[in-house]
C-alpha positions in Angstrom: 7.1 108.7 28.9 8.4 111.3 26.6 11.9 111.7 25.4 12.8 114.4 28.0 11.8 112.2 30.9 13.7 109.3 29.5 16.8 111.4 29.2 16.5 112.9 32.7 15.9 109.4 34.2 19.1 108.2 32.6 21.2 111.0 33.9 19.7 110.4 37.4 20.7 106.7 37.3 24.2 107.6 36.3 24.5 110.1 39.2 23.1 107.5 41.5 25.6 104.9 40.4 28.4 107.4 41.0 27.1 108.2 44.5 26.8 104.5 45.3 30.4 104.0 44.0 31.8 106.9 45.9 30.1 105.7 49.2 31.4 102.2 48.5 34.9 103.5 48.1 34.7 105.5 51.2 33.3 102.6 53.2 36.0 100.4 51.8 38.8 102.8 52.5 37.3 103.2 56.0 37.3 99.4 56.6 40.9 99.2 55.2 42.1 102.0 57.6 40.2 100.5 60.5 41.1 96.8 59.9 44.4 96.7 58.1 46.1 100.0 59.1 44.3 100.4 62.4 47.3 99.6 64.6 49.6 101.8 62.6 47.4 104.9 63.0 46.7 104.0 66.6 50.5 104.2 67.2 50.6 107.6 65.4 47.8 108.8 67.7 49.7 107.6 70.6 52.8 109.4 69.3 50.9 112.7 69.5 50.3 112.2 73.2 53.3 110.1 74.3 56.9 111.3 74.7 60.0 109.3 75.5 61.7 111.1 78.3 65.3 109.7 78.6 66.8 109.0 82.0 70.5 109.8 82.0 72.8 107.0 83.2 75.1 107.9 86.1 78.8 107.9 85.0 81.1 105.4 86.5 82.9 106.1 89.8 86.7 106.6 90.3 88.4 104.8 93.1 92.0 105.1 94.2 94.2 102.0 94.6 92.9 101.4 98.1 89.3 101.7 97.2 88.7 105.3 98.3 86.0 107.0 96.3 87.4 110.1 94.6 85.0 110.9 91.7 81.2 110.1 91.9 77.7 111.5 91.1 75.1 113.4 93.1 71.4 114.0 92.3 70.8 117.2 90.4 68.1 119.0 88.5 67.9 120.2 84.9 65.3 122.4 83.2 64.3 121.0 79.9 61.7 121.4 77.1 59.7 118.5 75.9 59.5 118.5 72.1 56.1 119.4 70.8 54.5 119.0 67.4 54.0 122.8 67.2 56.6 125.5 67.8 57.5 126.4 71.3 56.0 129.8 72.1 58.0 132.9 72.5 56.3 133.6 75.8 57.7 130.3 77.3 61.1 131.1 75.9 61.1 134.6 77.3 60.0 133.4 80.8 62.7 130.7 80.8 65.4 133.2 79.8 64.5 135.5 82.7 64.0 132.6 85.3 67.2 130.8 84.4 69.3 133.8 83.5 70.0 132.1 80.2 70.1 134.4 77.0 67.1 133.9 74.8 69.4 133.4 71.8 71.1 130.5 73.5 67.8 128.8 74.2 66.7 129.3 70.5 69.9 127.9 69.4 69.4 124.7 71.3 65.9 124.4 70.0 67.0 124.9 66.4 69.8 122.3 66.8 67.5 119.7 68.3 66.3 116.7 66.5 64.1 113.7 67.7 61.8 113.6 70.7 64.4 113.9 73.6 64.1 116.9 76.0 65.9 120.0 75.1 68.1 120.6 78.1 68.3 124.3 78.9 70.2 124.4 82.1 71.6 121.9 84.5 72.4 122.3 88.2 69.3 124.4 89.1 68.4 125.1 92.7 65.2 124.1 94.6 63.8 127.6 94.2 63.7 127.3 90.4 62.2 123.8 90.8 59.4 125.2 93.0 58.6 128.1 90.7 58.1 125.8 87.7 56.1 123.2 89.7 53.8 126.0 91.1 53.3 127.8 87.8 52.8 124.9 85.3 50.4 126.9 83.3 53.0 129.6 82.6 55.5 126.9 81.5 53.7 124.5 79.1 56.1 121.8 77.9 58.7 122.6 80.4 59.9 119.7 82.7 62.4 119.5 85.5 64.6 116.4 85.0 66.4 114.6 87.8 69.9 113.9 86.6 73.1 112.5 87.9 75.6 115.3 88.3 79.3 114.6 88.3 81.0 115.4 91.6 84.7 115.6 92.2 84.8 115.0 95.8 88.2 116.6 96.6 87.8 119.4 94.1 91.1 120.1 92.4 92.8 117.0 93.8 94.3 115.1 90.8 92.2 117.2 88.4 94.7 116.8 85.6 94.5 113.0 85.9 90.7 112.8 86.2 89.8 115.7 83.8 86.4 117.1 83.8 82.9 116.8 82.0 80.7 119.3 80.4 78.0 119.5 77.7 79.0 118.4 74.2 79.6 121.2 71.8 78.9 121.5 68.0 82.5 120.5 66.9 82.6 117.5 69.3 79.2 116.4 68.1 80.4 116.5 64.5 83.6 114.7 65.4 81.7 111.9 67.1 79.0 111.3 64.5 80.5 108.0 63.6 80.9 106.9 67.2 79.2 103.6 68.2 77.4 105.6 70.9 74.9 108.1 69.3 75.8 111.4 70.8 73.4 114.2 70.8 73.0 117.8 71.9 72.8 118.1 75.6 74.9 115.1 76.4 77.5 115.3 79.1 80.9 114.0 77.9 84.4 113.9 79.2 86.5 116.8 78.1 89.9 115.9 79.4 91.9 113.3 81.3 90.5 109.9 82.1 87.0 111.3 81.8 87.7 111.9 78.1 89.9 108.9 77.3 87.3 106.4 78.9 84.2 108.2 78.0 82.5 105.3 76.3 83.1 103.0 79.3 82.1 105.6 81.8 78.9 106.9 80.3 76.7 103.8 80.7 73.4 103.2 79.0 70.6 105.8 79.3 67.0 104.6 80.3 63.8 106.5 79.8 60.1 107.0 80.7 57.1 106.8 78.5 55.2 110.0 79.5 51.8 111.0 78.4 51.2 114.7 77.8 48.2 116.8 77.1 47.6 119.1 74.2 49.9 121.7 75.7 52.7 119.3 76.1 52.3 119.1 80.0 53.1 115.7 81.4 50.1 114.0 82.9 51.0 110.3 83.4 54.0 107.9 83.2 53.1 104.9 81.1 56.3 102.9 81.2 60.0 103.1 82.4 63.3 101.6 81.5 65.9 102.0 84.2 69.4 103.3 83.1 72.5 101.2 83.5 75.4 103.1 85.2 78.7 103.3 83.5 81.8 101.3 84.5 84.0 102.2 87.4 87.7 102.9 87.2 90.0 101.6 89.8 93.1 103.6 89.6 96.7 103.2 90.5 96.7 106.7 92.2 97.1 106.6 96.0 94.8 109.4 97.5 97.1 109.9 100.5 100.3 110.4 98.4 98.4 112.5 96.0 97.1 114.8 98.7 100.5 115.0 100.4 102.2 115.8 97.0 99.7 118.6 96.2 100.0 120.1 99.6 103.8 120.0 99.4 103.8 121.6 95.9 101.3 124.4 96.9 103.2 125.3 100.1 106.6 125.3 98.4 105.4 127.5 95.5 104.4 130.1 98.1 107.7 129.7 99.9 109.9 130.2 96.9 107.7 132.7 95.1 107.1 130.5 92.1 103.9 129.9 90.1 104.2 126.6 88.3 105.3 123.1 89.2 104.7 119.4 88.4 105.4 116.2 90.3 105.1 112.5 89.5 105.4 109.5 91.8 105.4 106.0 90.4 106.4 102.5 91.1 109.6 101.8 89.0 109.0 98.0 89.1 105.5 98.2 87.6 104.9 101.7 86.0 101.9 102.4 88.2 101.5 106.1 88.8 101.0 106.8 92.5 100.5 110.5 92.2 100.5 113.2 89.5 100.5 116.9 90.3 100.4 120.0 88.0 100.2 123.6 89.1 98.4 125.8 88.9 95.1 123.8 88.9 91.3 124.3 88.8 88.2 122.9 90.4 86.6 120.7 87.8 83.1 121.0 89.5 83.0 124.5 87.9 82.5 122.9 84.4 79.8 120.3 85.3 76.7 122.5 85.0 78.3 124.9 82.6 81.1 127.3 83.7 80.3 130.9 84.1 82.1 133.5 82.0 83.7 134.9 85.2 85.2 131.6 86.2 86.2 130.7 82.7 88.1 134.0 82.2 89.9 133.4 85.5 91.1 130.1 84.3 91.7 130.9 80.6 93.5 134.2 81.2 96.0 132.7 83.8 99.4 133.0 82.1 100.6 129.8 83.9 98.0 127.7 82.1 96.1 125.8 84.8 94.4 123.5 82.4 97.6 122.1 81.1 98.9 118.9 82.7 102.5 119.9 83.0 103.5 116.5 84.2 103.0 115.1 80.6 102.9 118.2 78.4 105.5 120.5 80.0 108.8 120.3 78.2 111.8 121.5 80.1 115.6 121.3 79.9 116.4 118.4 82.2 119.4 120.0 83.7 121.7 118.0 85.8 119.1 115.1 86.0 120.4 114.3 82.5 123.8 113.4 84.0 122.2 110.0 84.8 122.1 109.4 81.0 125.6 110.9 80.4 127.1 108.9 83.3 125.5 105.6 82.1 126.7 106.2 78.6 130.3 107.1 79.7 130.7 103.9 81.8 129.0 101.6 79.2 131.2 103.0 76.4 134.4 102.7 78.5 135.4 106.4 78.0 136.0 106.5 81.8 136.6 104.2 84.6 134.8 104.6 87.9 138.3 105.1 89.6 139.7 107.6 87.2 140.0 111.1 88.8 139.5 114.2 86.7 140.6 117.6 87.9 137.9 120.2 88.3 139.5 123.6 88.3 136.1 125.3 88.0 136.0 125.3 84.3 136.7 123.1 81.3 140.0 123.6 79.6 138.7 123.3 75.9 135.4 125.3 76.2 135.0 128.1 78.6 132.2 126.4 80.6 132.2 125.6 84.3 130.4 125.1 87.5 127.8 127.3 89.2 129.5 130.3 90.8 132.9 129.1 89.5 133.1 126.4 92.2 136.1 124.1 91.9 136.1 120.6 93.4 139.6 119.4 92.4 140.3 115.7 91.7 137.1 113.8 91.7 136.0 110.3 90.5 132.7 109.2 88.9 130.8 108.7 92.1 131.9 112.0 93.6 131.1 113.8 90.4 127.5 112.4 90.3 127.0 113.1 94.0 128.2 116.7 93.7 126.7 117.2 90.3 130.0 118.4 88.9 129.7 120.1 85.5 133.3 120.0 84.5 133.5 116.2 85.0 130.4 115.7 82.8 131.6 118.2 80.2 134.5 115.9 79.9 132.3 112.9 79.5 130.4 114.6 76.7 133.7 115.5 75.2 134.8 111.8 75.1 131.4 110.4 74.1 130.4 112.9 71.4 126.9 114.0 70.5 126.1 110.9 68.5 126.6 108.5 71.5 124.8 110.8 73.8 121.8 110.7 71.4 122.0 106.9 71.2 121.8 106.5 75.0 119.1 109.2 75.4 116.9 107.2 73.0 117.8 104.0 74.8 116.3 105.5 77.9 113.2 106.3 76.0 113.7 110.1 75.6 112.4 111.9 72.5 109.1 110.0 72.4 106.0 109.8 74.6 106.1 107.2 77.5 102.7 105.9 76.4 100.8 106.7 79.6 97.1 106.4 79.3 96.4 110.1 79.0 95.9 112.3 75.9 98.2 114.9 74.5 101.5 113.6 76.0 104.5 115.5 74.7 107.6 113.9 73.1 110.3 116.1 74.5 113.5 116.5 72.5 116.8 114.7 72.1 119.8 116.9 71.2 121.3 115.6 67.9 123.2 116.7 64.9 120.2 115.7 62.7 117.8 117.9 64.7 120.1 121.0 64.4 120.7 120.5 60.7 116.9 119.9 60.0 115.7 123.0 62.0 118.7 125.4 61.7 120.5 124.0 58.7 123.8 124.5 60.7 126.8 122.3 61.7 127.2 120.9 65.3 129.7 122.5 67.7 131.6 120.9 70.6 130.2 123.5 73.0 126.7 122.2 72.1 127.9 118.6 73.0 129.0 120.1 76.4 125.6 121.7 76.9 123.8 118.4 76.0 125.9 116.4 78.4 124.6 118.3 81.4 121.0 118.5 80.1 121.1 122.0 78.5 120.9 123.2 75.0 118.4 121.4 72.8 117.4 118.7 75.3 113.9 118.8 76.7 112.0 116.3 78.9 108.6 116.1 80.6 108.4 115.3 84.3 106.9 111.9 83.5 110.0 111.2 81.3 112.3 112.3 84.1 110.6 109.8 86.3 110.9 107.3 83.7 114.7 107.8 83.4 115.3 107.6 87.1 112.9 104.6 87.3 115.1 102.6 84.9 118.1 103.0 87.0 116.0 102.1 90.1 114.7 98.9 88.2 118.2 97.8 87.2 117.7 99.0 83.6 114.1 97.8 82.9 111.5 100.3 81.7 107.8 99.9 82.3 105.1 101.7 80.6 103.5 104.2 83.1 99.7 103.7 83.6 96.9 105.2 85.8 94.0 102.6 85.6 94.3 99.2 87.3 91.0 97.8 86.1 87.6 98.7 84.7 84.6 97.2 86.5 81.1 97.0 85.2 78.0 97.8 87.3 77.7 94.1 88.3 81.1 94.2 89.8 82.7 92.2 87.0 86.2 93.2 85.8 85.9 93.8 82.0 89.5 94.9 81.5 92.6 94.8 83.6 95.8 96.6 83.2 99.1 94.9 84.2 102.7 96.0 84.2 104.1 96.2 80.7 107.9 96.1 80.3 108.7 98.0 77.1 112.6 97.9 77.0 115.7 97.3 78.9 119.0 99.2 78.9 121.7 97.5 76.8 124.2 98.2 79.6 126.1 95.8 81.9 124.5 95.5 85.3 127.8 96.7 86.9 127.6 100.1 85.3 124.0 100.6 86.4 125.1 99.7 90.0 127.8 102.3 89.7 125.3 105.0 88.7 123.0 103.9 91.5 125.9 104.3 93.9 126.6 107.8 92.7 122.9 108.8 93.1 122.9 107.4 96.6 125.8 109.8 97.4 123.6 112.7 96.3 121.6 112.4 99.5 124.4 111.2 101.7 127.0 113.8 101.1 126.2 115.6 97.9 123.8 118.2 96.6 120.7 116.8 98.3 122.3 115.9 101.6 121.0 118.8 103.7 117.4 118.1 102.7 117.5 114.4 103.3 119.5 114.6 106.6 118.0 112.1 109.0 115.7 110.5 106.5 115.1 107.0 107.8 114.8 105.3 104.3 117.9 104.8 102.2 117.3 107.1 99.1 119.0 107.7 95.8 118.5 111.2 94.2 119.6 113.8 91.7 119.3 117.5 91.8 119.1 119.6 88.7 118.9 123.3 87.8 117.8 124.1 84.3 118.5 127.4 82.6 115.5 129.4 81.7 115.8 132.4 79.4 112.4 133.8 80.6 113.4 134.2 84.3 114.8 132.3 87.2 116.1 128.8 86.6 113.8 125.8 86.9 114.5 123.5 89.8 114.5 119.7 89.4 114.8 116.7 91.7 114.4 113.0 91.0 114.7 110.3 93.5 113.9 106.6 94.3 113.8 104.4 97.4 114.2 102.2 99.3 117.6 102.0 97.7 117.9 98.2 97.9 114.4 97.4 96.7 112.8 100.5 95.1 109.0 100.9 95.2 108.7 104.6 94.6 110.4 107.0 92.1 109.6 110.7 92.3 110.2 113.5 89.8 109.6 117.2 90.7 110.1 120.4 88.7 109.4 123.9 90.1 109.2 126.4 87.2 111.5 129.4 88.1 112.2 127.8 91.4 116.0 128.3 91.4 118.3 125.6 92.6 116.5 122.1 92.5 118.0 121.3 96.0 116.2 124.3 97.4 112.9 124.1 95.6 112.1 120.6 94.2 114.0 118.5 96.7 111.8 119.4 99.7 108.7 118.5 97.8 110.1 115.1 96.9 111.0 114.5 100.5 107.4 115.2 101.6 106.1 112.9 98.9 108.4 110.2 100.0 107.3 110.8 103.6 103.8 110.0 102.5 104.8 107.0 100.3 106.6 105.4 103.3 104.1 106.5 105.9 106.6 108.7 107.7 105.8 111.8 109.8 106.5 114.9 107.7 109.6 116.7 108.9 108.4 120.2 109.3 111.8 121.6 110.3 113.8 120.6 107.2 116.6 122.8 106.2 115.7 123.6 102.6 119.0 125.4 101.9 121.9 123.3 100.9 125.1 123.6 102.9 126.8 124.8 99.7 125.5 125.6 96.4 125.6 122.6 94.1 128.1 122.7 91.3 125.4 122.5 88.6 125.0 123.7 85.0 125.8 127.4 84.9 127.8 128.5 81.9 131.4 129.7 82.7 130.9 132.9 81.0 128.2 133.9 83.6 130.0 132.5 86.7 133.7 132.2 86.1 134.8 135.6 84.8 138.0 136.9 86.3 138.5 133.7 88.3 142.2 133.0 88.9 141.9 129.2 89.0 145.0 127.2 88.2 144.8 125.2 85.1 145.6 121.4 85.5 145.6 118.5 83.1 142.2 117.0 82.9 143.1 113.5 81.8 144.8 110.9 84.0 145.2 107.2 84.0 144.0 105.4 80.8 141.5 108.0 79.7 141.7 109.1 75.9 143.1 112.5 75.2 140.7 115.5 75.4 138.8 116.0 72.2 139.3 112.5 70.9 136.5 110.1 70.3 134.0 112.8 69.7 134.7 114.1 66.3 135.9 117.5 67.6 138.6 119.6 66.1 140.8 122.4 67.4 138.1 125.0 67.3 135.5 122.9 68.9 133.4 122.6 65.9 132.0 119.2 65.2 132.4 118.3 61.5 
């Protein structure tokens, strides 16, 4: 063999060895992949043909205190896209946009924001006609599925909407805010947006289930391989009484029409426990409109309403309390011994220091504490403010719990405002004047309260000085019927006032409905009721009308607070509503023919400069018996300015 053949043979051997080595490596790699990594790659292959389709858990049900179902779920349909390993075609997006009347940009936005393998929910609440089209034309809608979802249903529509709240699809801001939540929220989730739905969203939402769905190369479902059933959310058993709530809303709606007003709020609660029996805010809205995504037309109607239907005025509305504040002033005056219940003060129609008086210049002559409370006499309570001074009025306002939220289990509760020297100095950098003490004493000026706070103040008098935290949920019950959390009455404070003085205030409030400013409305009422009218000045229109009440007088189980925005006198607008709420609370037949006009206009908080000009009323000494001289004990000086 010559040298060339030997050299060629050597090269061939090298190439042969290399080929054998490459084949051996490939065989080894194949064996490794088949034996050692076989299960892993089998799972990956399955991943290309199997999708996990979540099954949404139904939200928990709401029941009233008597077990009446008020909020539940109904079956509904949603059109969704199953995530594919390849981009969703523009043809499918265009067809869906036309079929569902959803802008193409909105569909693309949902696709771009989507992560994971959950369906991309395009539209919920579709009708059977859409379902039929997609089912019959599967080839035109590859990757499109129709999910069966539990859809929130508010059975009585706007009834108690501000208590329940509403649900809707989570938005980008909410998703970002909930990124650290124990529950992993994702785009397309339905969440509570307001009220109890929002506050107890975690408890209500349950645990989603799902199906293992086999799909073909186009993403079309062909088989269900496995299923995990969803676990429903927990139920809320509420303190609300459906019948009282319905009666309260009907009374408010009909009265608003009768008096030509647009806004109102009402609260009914048990003063001995804090349980809220009814809560009304007007105007309202139907929460069912939000469940499947509210239309632009409906949203504009709600959002552009100048009376703010989405606000819960019962806890967010801040109003001057008007003469309902005389409960605080009267309690303070007795407890601080600046007046005795027997002392008579002469009401000439206006006070002798500051030119402020009664509504329409009315003069009641010599009156004592009980008569002044029953007739809501301004001059008498101006004098109480004069003797107490603003600092003691502030002290008792805060003792009653004003100036801070009540703590009810709803979000965004307002604090209200207690009139004080510190507030005026901080906000206006001005000194305090005696005239402002007069205003504060009758619930005007800087004072503001929410309806729930007004109910709280009246409730403390009803409960002999004890204050209970208002609450709306009695217990939370899991799907197995086990109570996982129970709410019980929580006493938060007690008035530092001798019981005898509270009883004197109670007696005066009882006189309101016997012979005072509320007597004409409650004439013939079979239950002994204590009450207080109020009319709060409003710079933007007619005065606001207030009425607070409790009963039965000897063993109170219900306290009611009502405000009618721009309703005028409280005895004419708010008191009739309160009566109808009490009718329902005590299972009484509604008195259709109630005279809503008081026999005489109540002597409430109208400034003298508006009502007493050119009145030739004889001046009389205001102080008799053992009362301190006018202007003493309040830091006032000759010109009425507080130093």
